[in-house]
C-alpha positions in Angstrom: 164.1 195.0 85.1 162.6 191.9 85.1 166.0 190.4 86.3 166.7 192.9 88.3 163.4 192.3 89.8 164.2 188.7 90.2 167.9 188.9 91.9 165.8 191.5 94.4 163.4 188.4 95.4 166.6 185.6 95.3 168.5 188.1 97.4 165.3 188.7 100.1 164.7 185.5 100.6 168.2 184.5 100.7 168.3 187.2 103.8 165.1 186.0 105.4 166.4 182.3 104.9 166.2 180.9 108.4 169.5 179.0 108.1 172.9 179.8 107.0 173.0 180.1 103.6 176.5 180.6 101.2 177.2 180.8 97.5 180.4 180.3 96.4 182.3 180.4 93.0 184.1 177.5 91.2 187.2 177.9 93.1 185.4 177.9 96.7 185.3 181.6 97.1 182.6 183.5 99.0 179.8 185.2 96.8 176.8 185.3 99.2 176.4 184.7 102.7 173.2 185.6 104.7 173.2 186.7 107.8 172.7 183.3 109.5 175.8 181.5 108.2 178.0 184.9 109.2 176.7 184.1 112.6 177.4 180.9 112.7 181.3 181.1 110.8 182.1 184.1 113.0 184.0 186.5 110.6 182.0 189.3 108.9 179.9 188.9 105.5 182.4 191.6 104.1 185.6 189.6 105.8 183.8 186.1 103.9 183.5 187.6 100.5 185.6 187.1 98.0 187.6 184.6 100.1 188.3 180.6 99.7 186.6 178.6 102.4 190.4 177.7 103.4 190.5 181.2 104.5 187.3 181.4 106.4 186.7 178.1 107.6 190.3 176.2 107.9 189.0 173.2 110.1 185.7 173.4 107.9 187.3 173.0 104.8 188.8 169.3 104.5 184.4 168.5 105.0 183.0 171.0 102.8 185.7 170.9 100.0 185.4 167.0 99.1 181.4 168.2 99.3 181.9 170.9 96.6 183.9 168.8 94.5 181.4 166.1 94.3 178.6 168.4 93.4 181.0 169.9 90.8 181.9 167.1 88.8 178.1 165.1 89.1 176.3 168.1 88.4 174.1 166.4 91.6 173.0 167.8 94.6 174.3 166.8 98.1 171.0 166.5 100.5 170.4 165.8 103.8 174.0 167.2 105.1 173.9 169.2 108.3 176.7 170.4 109.4 177.4 172.4 112.9 
């Protein structure tokens, strides 16, 4: 019950964020996309989920994949990067 409530709060926070937010798995497939990121990327939210970033954003993958790999290998956040 508490876990379910926490998840609902998190999703509400992400859905209402003024920035685009995506969550990826270890294979760089979309697990979650908020509406702002969907609008920036173009394809529907449903078209993102389960798809690798290379498929959804072929032009952006060359920038994103090295960032994701760095985060996974160092276990450290990458800060102050704005993609447009």
